[in-house]
C-alpha positions in Angstrom: 34.0 -2.8 -2.1 32.8 0.1 -4.2 29.1 -0.8 -3.6 29.4 0.0 0.2 29.2 3.7 -0.3 26.2 3.5 -2.7 24.5 1.1 -0.3 24.9 3.6 2.5 23.7 6.4 0.3 20.5 4.4 -0.6 19.9 3.7 3.1 20.4 7.3 4.0 18.2 8.5 1.2 15.5 6.0 2.3 15.7 7.2 5.9 15.5 10.8 4.7 12.4 10.0 2.6 10.8 8.2 5.5 11.5 11.2 7.8 10.2 13.7 5.2 7.1 11.5 4.8 6.4 11.6 8.5 6.9 15.3 8.7 4.6 15.9 5.7 1.9 13.6 7.1 1.9 15.4 10.5 2.0 18.8 8.9 -0.7 17.9 6.5 -2.9 16.5 9.2 -2.6 19.6 11.3 -3.2 21.9 8.3 -6.3 20.0 7.2 -7.5 19.8 10.8 -7.1 23.5 11.3 -9.4 24.2 8.3 -11.8 21.4 9.0 -12.4 22.1 12.7 -13.4 25.7 12.1 -16.8 24.5 10.9 -19.3 21.8 11.5 -19.7 19.1 8.8 -17.8 18.2 5.6 -17.2 20.9 3.0 -16.1 20.5 -0.6 -14.6 24.0 -0.5 -12.5 23.2 2.5 -11.4 19.9 0.8 -10.3 21.9 -2.3 -8.4 24.5 -0.3 -6.5 21.8 1.6 -5.7 20.0 -1.6 -4.1 23.1 -3.0 -2.2 23.7 0.2 -1.0 20.1 0.9 -0.2 19.0 -2.7 3.1 21.0 -3.1 4.4 19.8 0.3 3.2 16.2 -0.1 5.5 15.9 -3.2 8.7 16.4 -1.1 9.2 12.8 0.1 8.8 11.5 -3.5 11.2 13.8 -5.3 13.5 11.9 -7.6 11.2 9.0 -8.1 9.2 8.1 -11.3 6.2 10.4 -12.0 3.8 7.6 -11.3 5.3 7.1 -7.8 5.2 10.9 -7.2 1.5 11.1 -8.2 0.5 7.9 -6.3 2.5 8.9 -3.2 1.2 12.5 -3.2 -2.4 11.2 -3.6 -1.9 8.7 -0.8 -0.6 11.3 1.6 -3.4 13.7 0.8 -6.1 10.9 1.2 -4.5 9.8 4.5 -4.5 13.2 6.0 -8.0 14.2 4.7 -9.7 11.0 5.7 -8.1 10.8 9.1 -9.0 14.4 9.9 -12.5 13.9 8.7 -13.0 10.8 10.9 -11.5 12.7 13.9 -13.8 15.8 13.4 -16.9 13.7 12.6 -16.5 11.6 15.7 -16.2 14.7 17.8 -19.2 16.4 16.2 -21.3 13.2 16.5 -20.6 13.0 20.3 -21.4 16.7 20.7 -24.7 16.3 18.9 -25.6 13.1 20.8 -25.0 14.9 24.1 -26.9 18.1 23.4 -29.6 17.5 20.8 -32.2 16.5 23.4 -32.1 19.9 25.1 -35.5 21.7 25.2 -35.9 24.6 22.7 -36.0 27.1 25.6 -32.5 26.1 26.8 -29.5 28.4 26.2 -27.1 27.7 23.3 -24.2 25.4 24.2 -20.6 26.1 23.3 -17.8 23.6 23.6 -14.1 23.8 22.7 -12.8 21.2 20.3 -10.3 18.6 21.4 -6.5 19.2 21.4 -4.7 20.3 19.2 -7.7 22.3 17.8 -9.0 23.5 21.2 -8.9 27.1 20.1 -11.9 26.2 17.8 -15.4 25.7 19.2 -18.7 23.9 18.4 -22.1 25.5 19.2 -25.6 24.0 19.3 -28.7 26.2 19.4 -31.6 24.2 20.8 -34.2 26.8 19.6 -33.2 26.3 15.9 -31.7 22.8 16.3 -28.7 24.1 14.3 -25.0 23.5 14.9 -22.2 25.8 14.0 -18.5 26.2 14.7 -15.8 28.8 14.6 -12.3 29.9 15.6 
C-alpha cells in the first residue's frame, strides 16, 4: 500500500514533464519562427542565436533525469523546433518566389505579409534586381 503514493507521484511528474515539453516546444517554435521569418533564406547566425535562446528553456522538461537524457532531449527539442520552422518558412518563401519571379523587370516591387502567427513580418521581391528580402 505504500507504493500507491509513489506511483501517483511518478504519474504526476510524468504529466508535468509532458506539459512542460509541450510548452517548451510551442515557445521554442514561436521564438525560432520570430527570428527566422524576419529574413529570406536560411542563416547560420540566426540558427546560432536561436540555439542560445532555446537551450536553457529546452532543458526544463528534462530536469532530474540523467545527463545523457537531458542532452538528448534538449537536442531533440531544438532540432524539432528549428527544422519545423525552417520547413514552414521555406515553403512560404518558395510559393512567394514561384508566384512573382516571372514579373517583368519594369514591374513594381511586391510586398506580402507572412502567414499567421508571423504576419507582422513581410517578404519583398524586386523584379528589376531579381532579389528577395524580408523584414519586420
